[in-house]
C-alpha positions as CSV (number, residue, x, y, z in Angstrom):
1,M,25.0,-81.9,-63.8
2,E,27.9,-81.3,-61.5
3,A,29.2,-84.4,-59.6
4,M,28.6,-84.3,-55.9
5,R,31.9,-83.8,-54.0
6,P,32.3,-86.2,-51.1
7,F,31.4,-84.6,-47.8
8,F,34.5,-86.3,-46.2
9,N,38.1,-86.9,-47.0
10,E,39.5,-90.5,-47.3
11,W,43.2,-90.9,-46.8
12,N,45.8,-93.7,-46.3
13,E,48.0,-91.6,-44.1
14,Y,47.5,-88.9,-41.6
15,P,48.9,-85.3,-41.7
16,L,51.7,-85.0,-39.2
17,D,50.0,-81.9,-37.8
18,L,47.3,-84.2,-36.5
19,L,49.7,-85.4,-33.7
20,E,49.9,-81.9,-32.1
21,I,47.0,-79.9,-33.4
22,P,44.7,-78.5,-30.6
23,I,41.0,-79.0,-31.1
24,S,40.7,-75.3,-31.7
25,K,42.6,-75.8,-35.0
26,I,41.5,-79.2,-36.2
27,C,39.3,-77.8,-39.0
28,N,42.5,-76.0,-40.4
29,V,44.2,-79.4,-40.9
30,L,41.3,-81.7,-41.9
31,K,38.8,-79.2,-43.4
32,K,36.0,-81.7,-43.3
33,P,35.2,-85.1,-41.8
34,T,38.0,-87.5,-42.5
35,L,38.4,-91.3,-42.8
36,I,41.9,-92.5,-42.4
37,H,43.2,-96.0,-43.0
38,L,46.6,-97.1,-41.6
39,S,48.3,-100.4,-42.3
40,G,49.5,-102.5,-39.4
41,K,51.0,-106.0,-38.8
42,R,47.6,-107.7,-38.6
43,E,44.2,-107.6,-40.1
44,P,41.3,-107.1,-39.9
45,A,41.6,-103.4,-39.1
46,F,40.4,-102.0,-35.9
47,F,37.9,-99.1,-36.4
48,A,37.2,-96.0,-34.2
49,A,34.8,-93.1,-34.7
50,L,36.0,-89.8,-33.1
51,L,34.4,-86.4,-32.7
52,L,31.0,-87.5,-34.0
53,H,29.9,-84.8,-31.6
54,G,32.1,-81.7,-31.5
55,N,32.0,-81.5,-27.8
56,E,33.3,-85.0,-27.1
57,H,37.1,-84.5,-27.4
58,T,38.4,-87.4,-25.3
59,G,38.6,-89.9,-28.2
60,F,40.6,-87.4,-30.3
61,F,43.1,-86.9,-27.5
62,A,43.5,-90.7,-27.1
63,L,44.1,-91.0,-30.9
64,Q,46.8,-88.4,-30.7
65,K,48.5,-90.3,-27.9
66,L,48.3,-93.6,-29.8
67,L,49.7,-92.1,-33.0
68,K,52.5,-90.5,-31.1
69,K,53.4,-93.8,-29.5
70,Y,53.6,-95.5,-32.9
71,E,55.1,-92.6,-34.8
72,N,57.7,-94.1,-37.2
73,K,56.7,-97.6,-36.1
74,T,54.3,-100.1,-37.7
75,L,51.0,-100.4,-35.8
76,P,50.4,-103.8,-34.3
77,R,47.1,-104.0,-36.1
78,S,45.7,-102.1,-39.1
79,F,43.6,-99.1,-37.9
80,S,40.9,-97.1,-39.6
81,F,39.4,-94.1,-37.9
82,F,36.8,-91.5,-38.8
83,I,37.1,-88.0,-37.4
84,G,33.6,-86.5,-37.6
85,N,32.6,-83.1,-36.7
86,V,35.7,-81.0,-37.2
87,E,33.6,-77.8,-37.6
88,A,31.8,-78.0,-34.3
89,A,34.8,-79.3,-32.3
90,P,36.7,-76.0,-32.1
91,K,33.5,-74.4,-30.7
92,N,33.0,-77.2,-28.2
93,L,29.4,-77.8,-29.5
94,R,27.7,-81.1,-30.3
95,F,26.8,-79.8,-33.7
96,L,26.3,-76.5,-35.5
97,P,22.9,-75.1,-36.5
98,H,23.5,-76.0,-40.2
99,Q,24.5,-79.6,-39.3
100,R,22.7,-82.8,-38.4
101,D,23.3,-84.6,-35.2
102,Y,25.2,-87.8,-36.2
103,N,23.3,-89.8,-33.5
104,R,20.0,-88.9,-35.3
105,I,20.8,-89.9,-38.9
106,W,20.7,-93.6,-38.8
107,S,16.9,-94.3,-38.8
108,P,14.9,-95.0,-41.9
109,E,12.8,-91.9,-41.1
110,S,15.9,-89.6,-41.2
111,P,15.9,-87.2,-44.2
112,D,18.4,-87.9,-46.9
113,G,21.7,-86.1,-46.8
114,P,25.4,-86.8,-47.4
115,E,25.9,-88.0,-43.8
116,T,23.1,-90.6,-44.2
């Protein structure tokens, strides 16, 4: 039996392209949902979820601004962030027909899937 590949990336650094990439090209850089952990001066880490819906871009733009501000500097606090729907974001859609809405996967009645 083939092992299930994770449906998301998990990294301890971000690709430099992330600082400038337009939403229309985000899937080219990340390929799939991505969880990134960055070390900072203090713990516990702050956490943010971005692009859970592909048509909600504001959080991603704020992330780019923050990362640019601290480029080549230590963050004041450790920071982990999850960039969710990199497939639907370039199309400015909440989610695509083959995807599940991330706001509807958290209940016990939700069907099993990698997102759950």
